[in-house]
N, C-alpha and C positions, 0 to 999 in steps of 0.2 A: 640500296638498289633502287633505281629510278625507272619509271615507265619508259622514259625516253631511251635509256640504255637498252632495254629489252627490245625496243623497236629497231634501234640502230644496228644492233648486232646481227639482225636478220638480213641486213642490206635490203630494205623493203622495195627499192626500185627493181632489183634483180628478181625478187619474188613476184612482184606485180607483172613484170615482163614475162616471166615463165607462165603465169596464169593466163595472160592474154594470148600467149603463143599456143597454149593447149586449146583454147577456144578457136583460134584461127585454124589449127589442125583439124578440128571437127568441122569447121566451115568448109575447108578445102575438100574434105571427104564427102560431105553431104550437100554442099551448096546452100546450107541454111544454118540457123542457130535456134535452139530450143531452150526452154526454161531449165529442164534437167541438166543440160550440158554445162550450166554454170557451175555444177559440182567439179568439173574438170579444172576450172580456174582456181577454186579453193584448194583442191588436192595438190596441184602443181605448185601453188604459192606456198603451202605449208611444208611440202617436202623440200623445196628449194631453200626456204628459210631454215629448216632443220639442218640442211647440208652446210649452209653458211655459218651457223652457230657451231656445229661440231668442227668445222674447219678452223674457226678461231680458237677453240679449245685446244686443238692439236698444235696450233702455231703460236701458242701463248709466249713461249720463250723468245721466239723470233720477233714477235710483236712488241715485247718489252723493250727491244732495241730499235726496231724500225718503225713501229706504229704504237708508241706508248699512249696515244690518245684513244685507242680502241677500248671498248667497255671493260674487258677482262683485265688487261694490264693497268688500266686507269683505276681499277678497284671498284668500278661501278657495279660489276657482277662478279660473284665468286666463281671459281672453277666448278665447284659442286653445283652451284645454281645454274651455270651455263649447261652443264651436262644434263641436268634434269629438264631444262628448258628445251634442249635439242630433242631429248627423248619424247617430251610431250608433243612437240611439233610433228615428229615422225609418226607417233601413234595417232595423232589427230588426223593427219593426211591419210594414213592407211585405214583408219576407221571409216572415214567418208568413202574411201575407195571400195569398201565392202558393199556399198550400195550401187556400185557400177558393174558393168559386165566383167566376167572373169579375166578377160584379156587386160582390161584397165587395171584391175587389182594386181595381176601378175607383174605388169610393168611398174606399178607403184612400189611393190615390194623389192623388185630387182634393182630399180634405180635408187631406192633408199639404201640398200646394201652397198651399191657401188659408191654412193656419195660418202658413206662412212669409211669404206675401204680406201677411197681416194684421199680423204683427210688423214687417215692413219698411216698409210703406206704408199699407195699408188703414185701420188704426186712426186715422189722421190725416185721413181723408176723411169729412166729415159724411154720415150716413145709410148710406153704403156700408159703413163699418166696423161699424155696428149690424147691417146686413143680413148681413154675414159671420159675426158672432157668432151671430145667430139661425139662419142656415143650419147652422152647425157643430153647434149644440145640437140642432136637429131631425133632422139627418141621422144621428145615432147610432141612432135608431129605424129608419131606412131601412136602415142597415148591418146591424143585427140581423135585420131581416126578410129582407134579401137572402140571408142564409145558407140560407134555405129556398127560394130562387129568386125569380123575378119575382112569383109569386103572394104570397109573403111580404112583399116590398117594397110591393106595391100595398095589401095589407091594413093596412100601417102608415102609409100616406099621410096619413090623417086626423090621427093623433096627431102626426106630423111637422109637418103644416100648422098645427095648433093651437099646437104648441110654437114654431114659427117666428114666427107672428103675435104670440103673447103675449110672446115674448122681445123682439121689436122694440119692443112697447109698453113693456116694462120697461126696456130699454136707453135708450130715449128719455127716460123719466122719470128714470132714473139720471143722464143727462146734464143734465137740468133741475135736479136736486139739486146737481150739481157745477159749475154755471156759474162761480161765483166762483173756485174753485180752478183750473178749466180755463183761465180767462182769464189768471190769474196765470202759468200754465205755458205759455202761448202756444198752447193747443189751439184748435180751431175746430169747434164742434159745432152741431147744428141749433138748440137753444135760443138759442145766441148769435147765430144768423142771423135767425131768425123770432120769437124770444121764447118765454118759458116757456108763455104761454097757448096759442099756436098749436101748440106742441109737444104740449101736453096733449090738444089736439083730435085731432092725428094719432095719438097713442098710443091714445086712446079708439076711434078708427076701426079701428085694428089689432085691438084687443080685441073689437070687434063682429064683425070678420072671423073671429076665432078661434071665437067662439060660433056663427056661421053654419056654419063648416066642421065643428064638433063634431057637428052634427045629421045630417050626410050618411051616416055608416055605419049608422044605426039600421035602415033598411029592408032592407039587404043582409045584415048579419052579426050584429047585436047583439040582445039581449033587452030586456025591459022594465026589467031592472036597469040596463042601460046608459043608457037614456033618463032614468031617475030620477036615477042617479048623476051623469051629465054635466049634468043640469039644475042640480044644486047647484053643480057646478064652474063652470058658466057664470055663475051669479049671483056667485060669488066673483071671477071674472076681471073681470066688468063693474063690480062694486063697487070693486075695486082701481083700475081705470082711471078710474072716475068720481071717485074721491077726488082724483086729480090734475088733473081736468078744469078746475076753477074756479081753480086756482092761477095767480098771475101773478109770483110770486117764488120763488127756489130754496128758501128756508126753509119756505115753505108746502108744497112738494112733500115735503120731508124729514119734516115734521110729520104729513103725511097718511098715512105708511106705505104709500103706494100700491105701491111696488116690492116690499115684503115681502108684501103681500096677493097681488100678481100671482104671485110665486114660489110661495106656498102653493097658489094655484089650479093652477099648472102641475104641482106634485107630486100634487095631488089628481086631476088628469086622468090622470096616469100610473097611479095606483092603480086608478081606475075601469076603464081599458082592460085592465090586467093581470088584475083580478078577472073582468071580463066574458069574457076569453079562456079562462079555465079552468073557468068554471061552466056 
C-alpha cells in the first residue's frame, strides 16, 4: 500500500472542490468568511473523499475491466483496507461536524448515508440515482449556509434548488450520451427506458424549473446586478438543455455539448450568487 494510492482513491480534486464549495456557500449566506468556517471545507472534503472511496469499493469488479489502473484493482489497496479507509474518512468528517451547529451535523450525517446508499444501490436505479447526485451537489450550499443558522440555510435555498434541477438535467443528458456503453455494462437508465428524445424533454423541463427558481430571490435579497447576471446564466442553462432537446441518438447528445454548457451555466450561477452576496 502506497501513500499515493490512498490519495488518488479519494479523487482529491473532487474533495477539494467540495470543500471550497462549502466555503462559498457560507460566503453567499453571510457575505463574509471567518476562521471557524474553515471547518466546513474540511468536513465537505472528508465526506466527499469517503464517498469516492466507498464508490470504488462497490465498483471494484467493473473497474477490474474498465479501470484496472485504479488503486483497488491494481492491488495498491486491498478491499478491506479501502473499506476501513472510507469508514475513517466518514468518521473524521462527522467528528469535526459535531463542533458545528446541529443543522450542519444533520446534513453531514444525511449526506454520508446517501453517499453510501448511492455507491451500494442507488446509482443502479433510474432517475433516483440522478436525483441523489443532484441533491448531494446542491446540498453543499445548504451545508455552508447552515453554519450561519437556519437563516443562512434559507438564504441559500435558491442556489441549491437551481443546482439540483440543473444537475438532474445534466445527469439525464449524460445518461443519454452513454446509452451504448451503459447497455453493454448491464446498466438501466432513463434513456434506455423511455428513449433519448423523451429524456431530452425531461431534462429541458428541469432546466426550465431551474430558471424559474432563479428569479425567486430577486425581490427579497438581491440587487439589479443579480437580476442581470442570473438572466445571462438562465440563457446559458436553457441553451444547454435546448441543445439536447431535439436529439434522438446518443451521438447527437455528445456532439451537442449540452452537458458541458449546462455545467458552465451552473458555475456561472455560483459566481453570480457569490458576487451578489458581497456587493
